[in-house]
C-alpha positions as CSV (number, residue, x, y, z in Angstrom):
1,M,0.0,0.0,0.0
2,T,1.3,3.4,-0.9
3,V,1.0,6.1,1.8
4,L,1.7,9.7,0.8
5,P,4.3,11.4,2.9
6,T,3.3,14.2,5.2
7,S,5.8,16.4,3.3
8,A,3.1,16.6,0.6
9,V,1.3,19.0,3.0
10,P,2.9,22.3,4.0
11,E,4.5,21.9,7.5
12,R,3.2,25.3,8.7
13,L,-0.4,24.4,7.8
14,L,-0.1,21.2,9.9
15,T,1.4,23.2,12.8
16,D,-1.2,25.9,12.7
17,F,-4.0,23.4,12.3
18,A,-2.8,21.6,15.4
19,A,-2.7,24.9,17.2
20,R,-6.4,25.4,16.2
21,R,-5.8,28.6,14.2
22,P,-9.0,29.4,12.2
23,Y,-7.2,30.3,9.0
24,A,-5.5,26.8,8.9
25,L,-8.9,25.2,9.3
26,A,-10.4,27.2,6.4
27,R,-7.4,26.4,4.2
28,A,-7.5,22.7,5.1
29,C,-11.2,22.6,4.2
30,S,-10.6,24.3,0.9
31,I,-7.8,21.9,0.0
32,V,-9.9,18.9,0.7
33,E,-13.2,20.2,-0.8
34,N,-11.4,21.1,-4.1
35,Q,-9.1,18.1,-4.0
36,R,-6.0,20.2,-4.5
37,S,-2.6,18.7,-4.6
38,G,-1.8,16.9,-1.3
39,F,-5.4,16.7,-0.1
40,D,-5.2,12.9,0.4
41,A,-1.9,13.3,2.4
42,L,-3.6,15.9,4.6
43,L,-6.6,13.5,5.2
44,A,-4.1,10.7,6.0
45,H,-2.4,12.9,8.5
46,L,-5.7,13.9,10.2
47,H,-7.2,10.4,10.2
48,P,-6.0,9.3,13.6
49,K,-7.8,12.3,15.2
50,V,-11.2,11.6,13.5
51,G,-14.1,10.0,15.4
52,R,-14.6,12.2,18.4
53,A,-17.3,14.7,17.1
54,R,-21.0,14.1,17.1
55,R,-22.3,14.3,13.6
56,I,-25.9,15.4,13.2
57,G,-27.6,15.5,9.8
58,M,-30.4,17.9,9.1
59,T,-32.5,17.0,6.1
60,G,-36.0,17.5,4.7
61,P,-37.9,19.2,1.9
62,P,-37.1,22.8,0.7
63,G,-38.6,25.5,2.9
64,A,-38.8,23.3,6.0
65,G,-36.7,25.9,7.9
66,K,-33.6,23.7,8.2
67,S,-31.2,26.7,8.3
68,T,-33.2,28.5,11.0
69,L,-33.4,25.3,13.0
70,T,-29.7,24.6,12.6
71,T,-28.9,28.1,13.8
72,S,-31.1,27.8,16.9
73,M,-29.5,24.4,17.7
74,A,-26.0,25.8,17.3
75,A,-26.9,28.7,19.6
76,A,-28.3,26.3,22.2
77,L,-25.3,24.0,22.0
78,R,-23.0,27.0,22.4
79,A,-24.9,28.0,25.6
80,Q,-23.9,24.5,26.9
81,G,-20.3,25.3,26.2
82,R,-20.0,23.0,23.2
83,T,-18.2,24.0,20.0
84,V,-20.1,23.7,16.7
85,A,-19.2,23.4,13.1
86,I,-21.9,23.7,10.4
87,L,-21.6,22.3,6.9
88,A,-24.4,23.7,4.8
89,V,-24.8,22.4,1.3
90,D,-26.5,24.5,-1.4
91,P,-27.6,23.3,-4.8
92,T,-25.5,24.1,-7.9
93,S,-27.1,25.6,-10.9
94,P,-27.2,23.0,-13.8
95,F,-26.9,26.0,-16.2
96,T,-24.2,28.2,-14.8
97,G,-22.5,25.8,-12.3
98,G,-22.8,28.5,-9.6
99,A,-24.3,28.4,-6.1
100,L,-25.6,31.1,-3.9
101,L,-24.0,29.8,-0.7
102,G,-26.0,32.2,1.4
103,D,-25.9,30.4,4.7
104,R,-23.8,33.0,6.5
105,I,-26.6,35.5,5.7
106,R,-29.3,33.2,7.2
107,M,-27.0,32.4,10.2
108,E,-25.7,35.9,10.9
109,R,-26.5,35.8,14.6
110,I,-24.0,33.0,15.2
111,A,-21.6,33.7,12.4
112,L,-19.2,35.8,14.5
113,D,-19.2,33.4,17.5
114,P,-15.6,32.1,17.8
115,G,-17.0,28.7,18.9
116,V,-18.9,28.3,15.6
117,F,-17.5,27.6,12.2
118,I,-19.8,27.8,9.2
119,R,-18.7,26.2,5.9
120,S,-20.9,26.5,2.8
121,M,-20.5,23.9,0.1
122,A,-22.0,23.5,-3.4
123,T,-23.4,20.1,-4.6
124,R,-21.5,20.4,-7.9
125,G,-23.8,18.0,-9.5
126,S,-24.1,15.5,-6.7
127,L,-27.6,14.2,-6.4
128,G,-27.6,12.8,-2.9
129,G,-28.4,15.9,-0.9
130,L,-24.8,16.5,0.0
131,A,-21.7,17.6,-1.9
132,A,-19.3,15.0,-3.1
133,S,-16.6,15.8,-0.5
134,T,-18.9,16.5,2.4
135,R,-17.7,13.5,4.4
136,E,-14.0,14.4,3.9
137,V,-14.6,18.0,5.0
138,A,-16.5,16.7,8.0
139,D,-13.4,14.6,8.8
140,V,-11.3,17.8,8.8
141,L,-13.7,19.5,11.2
142,D,-13.8,16.4,13.4
143,A,-10.0,16.3,13.6
144,Y,-9.9,20.0,14.4
145,G,-11.8,19.3,17.6
146,F,-15.3,20.4,17.3
147,D,-17.8,18.8,19.6
148,D,-20.7,18.8,17.2
149,I,-20.9,18.9,13.4
150,L,-24.2,19.9,12.0
151,L,-24.7,18.8,8.4
152,E,-27.5,20.6,6.6
153,T,-28.5,19.1,3.2
154,V,-30.1,20.7,0.3
155,G,-33.9,20.2,0.1
156,V,-34.2,16.5,-0.5
157,G,-36.7,14.5,-2.4
158,Q,-37.5,10.8,-2.3
159,T,-34.1,9.2,-2.9
160,E,-31.5,11.7,-1.8
161,L,-30.5,10.0,1.4
162,D,-26.7,10.4,1.5
163,I,-27.1,12.0,5.0
164,A,-27.9,8.6,6.5
165,R,-24.5,7.4,5.4
166,T,-22.7,10.5,6.7
167,A,-24.2,11.4,10.1
168,D,-24.4,9.6,13.4
169,T,-28.0,10.9,13.9
170,S,-30.3,11.9,11.1
171,V,-33.0,14.5,11.8
172,V,-35.8,14.8,9.2
173,V,-37.4,18.3,9.3
174,L,-40.9,18.7,8.0
175,V,-43.5,21.5,8.0
176,P,-47.3,21.3,8.0
177,E,-47.6,22.7,4.4
178,S,-45.0,20.5,2.9
179,G,-47.5,18.7,0.7
180,D,-47.9,15.0,0.5
181,S,-45.2,14.4,3.1
182,I,-46.3,10.9,3.9
183,Q,-45.9,9.8,0.3
184,T,-42.3,11.2,0.4
185,L,-41.6,9.4,3.7
186,K,-42.7,6.1,2.2
187,A,-40.1,6.5,-0.4
188,G,-37.2,6.5,2.0
189,L,-37.0,9.3,4.5
190,M,-39.1,7.2,7.0
191,E,-36.3,4.6,7.0
192,I,-33.4,7.0,7.7
193,A,-34.9,9.3,10.3
194,D,-33.6,8.9,13.9
195,L,-35.7,11.9,14.9
196,F,-38.6,13.7,13.2
197,V,-39.1,17.5,13.7
198,V,-42.3,19.2,12.7
199,N,-41.0,22.7,12.4
200,K,-43.2,25.8,12.1
201,S,-45.6,23.9,14.3
202,D,-47.5,27.1,15.2
203,R,-49.1,26.8,11.8
204,P,-52.4,24.9,11.0
205,G,-51.9,21.2,10.3
206,A,-49.0,20.7,12.6
207,D,-50.9,18.3,15.0
208,R,-52.2,16.4,12.0
209,L,-48.8,15.9,10.5
210,R,-47.4,14.8,13.9
211,T,-50.2,12.3,14.3
212,E,-49.7,10.9,10.7
213,L,-46.0,10.4,11.4
214,E,-46.7,8.6,14.7
215,V,-49.3,6.4,13.1
216,M,-46.7,5.3,10.5
217,L,-44.1,4.7,13.2
218,G,-46.6,2.7,15.2
219,M,-47.5,0.6,12.1
220,R,-43.8,0.0,11.4
221,M,-43.4,-1.2,15.0
222,G,-46.0,-3.8,14.2
223,D,-48.4,-2.7,17.0
224,A,-51.2,-1.7,14.6
225,G,-53.9,-4.4,14.6
226,R,-52.0,-6.6,17.1
227,G,-54.5,-8.0,19.6
228,V,-57.5,-6.5,17.8
229,P,-60.4,-9.1,17.4
230,A,-62.0,-9.9,14.1
231,H,-65.0,-7.9,13.0
232,H,-67.2,-11.0,12.9
233,G,-67.8,-13.5,15.7
234,V,-66.3,-11.4,18.5
235,D,-66.1,-13.2,21.8
236,L,-66.8,-10.5,24.3
237,R,-65.5,-12.7,27.2
238,A,-62.2,-13.2,25.5
239,L,-62.0,-9.5,24.7
240,A,-62.7,-8.6,28.3
241,A,-59.9,-10.9,29.4
242,A,-57.4,-9.6,26.8
243,D,-54.5,-7.4,27.6
244,R,-56.3,-4.1,27.7
245,E,-53.1,-2.1,27.5
246,G,-52.1,-4.1,24.4
247,V,-55.4,-3.6,22.8
248,R,-55.4,0.1,23.6
249,K,-52.0,0.5,21.8
250,A,-53.1,-1.7,18.9
251,M,-56.1,0.4,18.3
252,N,-54.0,3.6,18.5
253,P,-50.6,3.1,16.8
254,A,-49.8,6.8,17.1
255,L,-50.0,6.5,20.9
256,A,-47.9,3.4,20.9
257,A,-45.2,5.1,18.9
258,R,-45.3,8.2,21.1
259,E,-44.9,6.2,24.3
260,A,-42.2,3.9,22.8
261,A,-40.2,7.0,21.7
262,Q,-40.3,8.2,25.3
263,A,-39.4,4.9,26.9
264,D,-35.9,3.5,27.6
265,P,-34.9,1.7,24.3
266,H,-33.0,-0.9,26.4
267,D,-36.1,-1.8,28.4
268,P,-36.7,-5.6,27.7
269,H,-40.5,-4.9,28.0
270,G,-40.3,-2.0,25.5
271,S,-40.2,-1.8,21.7
272,G,-36.8,-3.5,21.6
273,G,-34.8,-0.6,20.1
274,W,-34.8,3.1,19.2
275,V,-38.2,4.5,18.1
276,P,-37.8,8.0,16.5
277,P,-39.6,10.7,18.5
278,V,-41.7,13.2,16.6
279,L,-40.9,16.7,18.1
280,R,-42.5,20.0,17.5
281,T,-40.5,23.2,17.1
282,V,-40.8,26.8,16.0
283,A,-37.2,27.5,15.2
284,A,-37.7,31.2,14.6
285,Q,-39.0,31.5,18.2
286,E,-36.5,28.9,19.5
287,E,-39.4,26.9,20.8
288,G,-38.8,23.2,21.2
289,I,-35.0,23.4,20.9
290,P,-34.3,22.1,24.5
291,E,-36.5,19.1,23.8
292,L,-34.7,18.5,20.5
293,L,-31.3,18.6,22.1
294,D,-32.5,16.3,24.8
295,A,-33.7,13.8,22.2
296,L,-30.3,14.1,20.4
297,G,-28.5,13.3,23.7
298,R,-30.7,10.3,24.3
299,H,-30.1,9.0,20.8
300,R,-26.4,9.4,21.2
301,A,-26.5,7.5,24.5
302,Y,-28.5,4.7,22.8
303,L,-26.0,4.5,19.9
304,E,-23.1,4.1,22.3
305,A,-24.8,1.7,24.7
306,S,-26.1,-0.6,21.9
307,G,-22.9,-0.6,19.9
308,E,-24.7,0.8,16.9
309,L,-22.5,4.0,16.8
310,R,-19.5,1.8,16.2
311,E,-21.3,-0.2,13.5
312,R,-22.4,3.0,11.7
313,R,-18.9,4.4,11.8
314,R,-17.4,1.1,10.6
315,A,-19.9,1.1,7.7
316,R,-18.9,4.7,6.9
317,L,-15.2,3.8,6.8
318,R,-15.9,0.9,4.5
319,E,-17.9,3.1,2.2
320,R,-15.2,5.7,2.2
321,V,-12.7,3.1,0.9
322,V,-15.1,2.1,-1.9
323,E,-15.5,5.7,-2.9
324,V,-11.8,6.3,-3.0
325,V,-11.2,3.2,-5.1
326,E,-13.9,4.2,-7.5
327,R,-12.5,7.7,-7.8
328,R,-8.9,6.4,-8.3
329,V,-10.1,3.9,-11.0
330,R,-11.9,6.6,-12.9
331,E,-8.9,8.9,-12.7
332,R,-6.4,6.3,-13.8
333,L,-8.4,4.9,-16.6
334,W,-10.0,7.9,-18.2
335,R,-6.9,10.1,-18.0
336,D,-4.7,7.5,-19.6
337,A,-4.2,8.4,-23.3
338,A,-3.5,4.8,-24.3
339,T,-6.7,3.6,-22.7
340,A,-8.8,6.3,-24.5
341,Q,-7.1,5.3,-27.8
342,W,-7.8,1.6,-27.3
343,L,-11.5,2.3,-26.4
344,D,-11.9,4.5,-29.6
345,G,-10.6,1.5,-31.6
346,E,-13.4,-0.7,-30.2
347,V,-16.3,1.6,-31.2
348,P,-16.6,0.2,-34.8
349,A,-17.1,-3.3,-33.4
350,L,-19.7,-2.0,-31.0
351,E,-21.5,-0.2,-33.9
352,S,-21.6,-3.3,-36.0
353,G,-22.8,-5.5,-33.2
354,A,-19.7,-7.7,-33.3
355,T,-19.2,-7.1,-29.6
356,T,-21.0,-5.7,-26.6
357,P,-20.3,-3.0,-24.1
358,Y,-19.9,-5.7,-21.4
359,H,-17.3,-7.6,-23.4
360,V,-15.4,-4.4,-24.1
361,A,-15.5,-3.4,-20.4
362,D,-14.2,-6.8,-19.3
363,A,-11.4,-6.5,-21.9
364,L,-10.5,-3.0,-20.8
365,L,-10.2,-4.1,-17.2
366,A,-8.1,-7.1,-18.1
367,R,-5.6,-5.0,-20.1
368,S,-5.5,-2.2,-17.4
369,G,-4.2,-4.3,-14.5
370,D,-0.8,-2.6,-14.4
371,L,-2.3,0.8,-14.8
372,L,-4.7,0.3,-11.9
373,A,-2.2,-1.3,-9.6
374,R,0.6,1.3,-10.0
375,G,1.3,3.6,-7.1
376,H,0.0,7.1,-6.7
377,A,1.5,9.4,-9.2
C-alpha cells in the first residue's frame, strides 16, 4: 500500500491546524473540498484524530426551515459550552455551475461566534443531498476538535439519502404545508430518520402531521392491529380478558409510537430498540429546541450503549474506501491516453454488433491491470 508522505502538505499548515488557528482550518477545508494537490496526504495525517465529534444530519424538503433550526440548535449548544461546526450544502445551478452559498446571511446571529465555524458547500452535480466531498470536509472539522458537526443538506426528495451514510444521527425536518409528506416518507425518509421534527408547528396542520408520522411509526413497529379481534364473531368474554393495554395501543398506533419513543430503548419490555420521536419546534422563536437537544442526547446514549454507533462508523469507513477506489479507478483509466485510444478502436465493433459494451468493459479491465495497480503518481 502506498502512503503519501506528510511532506506533501505544508508543514506550517499542519502546525497551525494543530494549534487550532482558524485560517488553517479554512485552508484545510478548501484543499480537501477542491481536491487540491496533497489533499489525500492531509486527510491521512488527520485520520487518527477523526471520530470524536458528534455528527448530526439535518434534512427535509425545501422550505422546512432547516437553516433556522440549525442556527437555533447551534446557539443552544454554544450555551452549553460546546463548539459547533456547520456544513451547509446548497444546490449548484445546472446551467451556470454556480451556487448562492448564502448560509452566513441566514445564520448571521451566530456567524461571529468564535466557537462556531460555518462552511458552505455546493453540490457540484451530486444528487444525494450533499456535496461529493462533504464526508471528507467533515473529517477535517472532526480532527480540528469540534464537539458537534451539523450537516445541513439541500432540500431532499425521495431518494436523496446520503445523509444517513454520513451522520451519526439523522434529523428529518418537515413542515405542515410540505404537501404529501407521507408519500415522500414512504419512499425513503421514513427509514433513515432517527428523529422527526415538525417545524413551524404554530401553523395549522402541525398536529395532524405529527399524528400521521406517529401512526406510520406505530405501524412500522407492528403494533397496529395486534390483539384486535376480528370484525365477525367477536367473543366478548375473550375481549374482556385480553391485555387491555395491548389492545389500547393496537387500536392507537400513534399513541404506541409516542410512548415507545419516550421509553428506555433498552427496556426488555419496551419496543426493543430506538423509536424515532416526533418533536414540535418553532425554530424562529426557539421553541422546542431544548426538547430536540435532549432527544439528540438520548439517541447518542442509545447508539453508544447498543454498539450501533461503532457499527455505523465502521460502515462509513468501508464506504469511504469504496468511494476512494472508484475515484482512483476513474482517474487512472480515463486520464490515460492509451486507454482512450484503445476504447476508440473498439467503437466500430460495437457499432456493427460484433461485440457488446460488457465484453469491451471486461477486456478493458483485463488490459489495465498494471495501470490500476501502480502507485499514486
